[in-house]
C-alpha positions as CSV (number, residue, x, y, z in Angstrom):
1,M,3.5,15.5,-23.4
2,N,2.4,15.6,-27.6
3,Q,-1.4,15.3,-26.1
4,I,-1.3,18.9,-24.0
5,K,1.3,20.2,-26.4
6,R,-1.3,19.7,-29.3
7,M,-4.4,20.7,-26.6
8,I,-2.7,24.0,-26.4
9,K,-2.6,24.5,-29.4
10,K,-6.0,23.7,-30.7
11,L,-7.6,25.4,-27.6
12,C,-5.1,28.8,-26.8
13,P,-3.7,29.1,-30.5
14,S,-3.3,32.9,-29.2
15,G,-1.1,31.9,-25.9
16,V,-2.2,31.7,-22.6
17,E,-3.5,33.9,-20.1
18,F,-1.5,34.8,-17.4
19,K,-2.9,36.3,-13.7
20,Y,-1.6,37.2,-10.8
21,L,-2.1,35.0,-7.6
22,W,-4.5,37.3,-5.6
23,Q,-6.8,37.1,-9.0
24,I,-7.4,33.4,-8.7
25,T,-7.5,32.3,-4.9
26,V,-9.4,33.2,-1.6
27,W,-7.1,33.5,1.6
28,D,-7.7,32.5,4.5
29,K,-6.8,35.9,6.5
30,R,-6.2,39.0,5.2
31,F,-2.5,40.4,4.9
32,S,-1.2,43.3,5.5
33,G,0.0,45.7,2.9
34,I,-2.7,44.3,0.3
35,D,-4.5,46.7,-0.9
36,K,-8.7,45.9,-0.5
37,E,-9.5,45.0,-4.0
38,K,-6.9,42.5,-3.8
39,Q,-8.2,40.6,-0.9
40,D,-11.8,41.2,-0.9
41,K,-12.9,38.4,0.7
42,T,-11.7,35.8,3.1
43,C,-12.1,31.8,4.2
44,S,-12.5,30.7,7.1
45,F,-10.4,27.2,8.5
46,K,-9.4,26.6,11.8
47,H,-5.3,25.9,13.4
48,I,-4.0,24.5,16.3
49,S,-0.1,24.2,17.6
50,A,2.1,22.5,16.4
51,K,2.7,20.7,19.7
52,D,-1.2,20.2,19.5
53,L,-0.5,19.2,15.9
54,K,1.8,16.5,16.6
55,G,-0.4,15.6,19.7
56,L,-2.5,14.1,17.4
57,F,-0.3,11.6,15.4
58,V,-2.2,8.4,14.9
59,S,-0.4,6.4,12.4
60,D,1.9,8.1,9.0
61,K,-0.3,6.3,6.5
62,A,-4.2,7.1,5.4
63,S,-6.7,4.6,5.9
64,Q,-10.4,4.6,7.2
65,T,-10.4,5.2,10.2
66,N,-7.3,8.1,10.5
67,N,-8.6,9.8,7.6
68,V,-7.7,13.0,8.4
69,K,-4.3,14.9,6.8
70,L,-2.3,16.6,9.8
71,L,-1.0,19.7,7.9
72,A,2.3,21.0,9.8
73,T,4.8,23.9,8.0
74,G,7.5,21.4,7.9
75,K,8.4,18.2,6.9
76,F,6.6,16.6,9.4
77,E,3.6,13.6,8.3
78,G,1.2,12.1,9.0
79,Y,-3.1,11.0,9.5
80,T,-5.5,10.8,13.2
81,T,-9.6,10.4,12.9
82,E,-12.0,12.5,12.5
83,K,-12.7,11.8,16.2
84,L,-9.1,13.2,17.8
85,A,-9.7,15.9,15.5
86,G,-12.6,17.2,17.0
87,E,-14.0,20.8,16.6
88,N,-10.4,21.6,14.7
89,L,-11.7,18.9,11.9
90,N,-11.4,21.2,8.5
91,E,-12.3,19.9,5.3
92,G,-11.3,21.2,1.7
93,E,-9.0,21.7,-1.7
94,I,-6.4,24.0,-0.5
95,I,-2.2,25.1,-1.4
96,T,-0.7,26.3,1.9
97,I,2.3,28.8,2.6
98,P,3.7,28.6,6.2
99,S,3.2,31.7,8.3
100,G,6.6,31.1,9.5
101,G,9.5,29.2,8.7
102,T,10.8,28.0,5.1
103,A,8.8,27.6,1.8
104,N,7.3,24.3,2.0
105,L,4.3,24.2,-0.1
106,K,1.7,21.3,0.2
107,Y,-1.8,21.0,-1.3
108,Y,-4.3,18.7,0.1
109,K,-7.8,17.7,-0.9
110,G,-9.9,16.2,2.0
111,K,-10.4,16.1,6.0
112,F,-7.3,18.5,7.9
113,V,-5.9,19.5,11.0
114,D,-3.7,22.3,9.7
115,S,-1.2,24.5,12.2
116,G,1.0,27.7,10.8
117,N,0.5,28.0,7.7
118,N,-1.5,30.9,5.1
119,L,-4.5,28.3,3.7
120,A,-6.1,29.4,0.2
121,I,-8.6,28.1,-2.2
122,S,-9.4,28.7,-5.6
123,K,-11.8,31.6,-6.9
124,G,-14.2,30.2,-9.3
125,E,-14.7,27.4,-11.7
126,T,-11.8,27.9,-14.3
127,I,-9.5,26.9,-11.1
128,N,-7.3,24.0,-10.8
129,L,-6.0,24.0,-7.4
130,K,-3.5,20.9,-8.0
131,F,-2.5,23.1,-11.4
132,V,-2.0,26.2,-9.4
133,W,0.5,23.9,-7.0
134,Y,2.1,22.2,-9.2
135,Y,3.2,26.0,-10.7
136,L,4.0,27.7,-7.8
137,L,6.8,24.7,-6.9
138,T,8.8,26.2,-10.2
139,Q,8.6,29.4,-8.1
140,K,9.9,28.3,-5.1
141,T,13.3,29.9,-5.9
142,I,11.0,33.2,-6.4
143,I,8.8,32.4,-3.0
144,E,11.9,31.9,-1.0
145,K,13.3,35.0,-1.6
146,C,10.0,36.3,-0.1
147,F,10.7,34.6,3.2
148,K,12.2,37.2,5.4
149,G,13.6,38.0,9.1
150,S,16.5,37.8,11.1
151,A,15.3,34.8,14.2
152,I,11.8,33.3,12.1
153,M,11.2,33.8,8.6
154,H,8.1,34.9,7.6
155,P,6.4,35.8,4.2
156,D,6.0,38.5,2.5
157,M,2.5,37.5,0.9
158,P,1.8,41.0,-0.6
159,D,4.6,39.9,-2.8
160,I,3.5,36.4,-3.8
161,L,0.0,37.1,-4.4
162,Q,1.9,39.3,-6.8
163,I,3.2,35.9,-8.7
164,E,2.0,35.2,-12.2
165,I,0.7,32.2,-13.1
166,P,-0.3,30.8,-16.3
167,I,-3.9,30.3,-16.7
168,P,-4.8,28.1,-19.9
169,P,-8.2,25.9,-19.9
170,L,-9.6,24.6,-17.4
171,E,-9.0,21.2,-19.8
172,I,-5.3,21.4,-20.0
173,Q,-5.3,22.7,-16.5
174,K,-6.6,18.4,-15.4
175,K,-4.4,17.3,-17.7
176,I,-0.9,18.8,-17.0
177,A,-1.4,18.3,-13.4
178,E,-2.5,14.0,-13.5
179,T,0.5,14.1,-15.8
180,L,2.2,15.4,-13.0
181,D,0.4,13.4,-10.6
182,T,1.4,9.8,-12.9
183,L,5.0,11.0,-13.0
184,I,5.3,11.3,-9.2
185,E,3.3,8.0,-8.1
186,F,5.7,6.6,-11.0
187,Q,9.2,8.0,-9.2
188,D,7.1,7.1,-5.7
189,K,7.6,3.5,-7.1
190,L,11.4,3.8,-8.5
191,I,12.6,5.5,-4.9
192,A,10.5,2.6,-3.1
193,E,11.9,-0.4,-5.6
194,A,15.8,1.0,-5.4
195,E,15.5,0.9,-1.6
196,E,14.4,-2.9,-1.7
197,R,17.3,-3.9,-4.0
198,R,19.7,-2.1,-1.8
199,K,18.5,-4.1,1.1
200,Q,18.5,-7.1,-1.1
201,Y,22.0,-6.1,-2.1
202,G,23.6,-6.0,1.2
203,Y,21.4,-9.2,2.7
204,Y,23.8,-11.0,-0.1
205,R,26.4,-9.5,-0.2
206,G,26.3,-10.6,3.5
207,E,26.1,-14.3,2.4
208,L,27.9,-14.6,-1.0
209,L,31.5,-13.1,0.8
210,T,31.3,-15.0,4.1
211,F,34.2,-17.5,4.7
212,R,33.6,-20.3,7.2
213,T,36.2,-22.0,7.7
214,P,35.5,-26.0,7.1
215,P,35.7,-28.5,9.8
216,P,39.1,-31.0,9.8
217,P,38.7,-33.5,8.2
218,V,37.6,-36.9,10.0
219,S,41.5,-38.4,10.1
220,Q,42.5,-35.2,12.0
221,T,39.3,-35.0,14.5
222,I,40.1,-39.0,15.5
223,K,43.9,-38.1,15.7
224,I,43.3,-35.2,18.1
225,F,40.4,-37.5,20.0
226,V,42.7,-40.2,21.0
227,Q,45.5,-38.1,21.8
228,A,43.1,-36.2,24.3
229,A,41.7,-39.7,25.5
């Protein structure tokens, strides 16, 4: 943390520049209500239905074979194969905002199949997309308020694209993203270890607090046997 503060003090002594989200990202569709100058170009990705996406599920963990991420709008997680993905296979580094539902923002880099997300890539080489995603997570309350509708809520993208993002030098963006990655990895390990300790506690509690009725003394056993005879 102190290293990052030193980097900021050294590389941006006059403060950090802010840019609107539309200035630093390119999206895979044009949004209504946005001036053309704010979306002077788009990128292209393939999308399938949520039902078809779940039908591609092979594993909940990535492997050398199951190396294609299934990107849903909700909490569904999974991987499939390139063969099953077929013509729906995408590849790139992206951030996602659901086209409907709730503000479930995701980041991914690699091969993937998508269903129902608005996808963005970075605009220019001075933007670290994972850093942008981490910053957007701090703005999730604001983004959630941009989801509107009586039944299924949809994002008001003109408002979302007006969110201001701090843009420190690329070196600092990368360092912050790497630091947060490490902390998340450490947190996941702690959660896994806590779950293991919970299971151990349950097992040993059962073992230590389960008392079996001791067998009767030998003399009593003989007496019972003689009476029965």
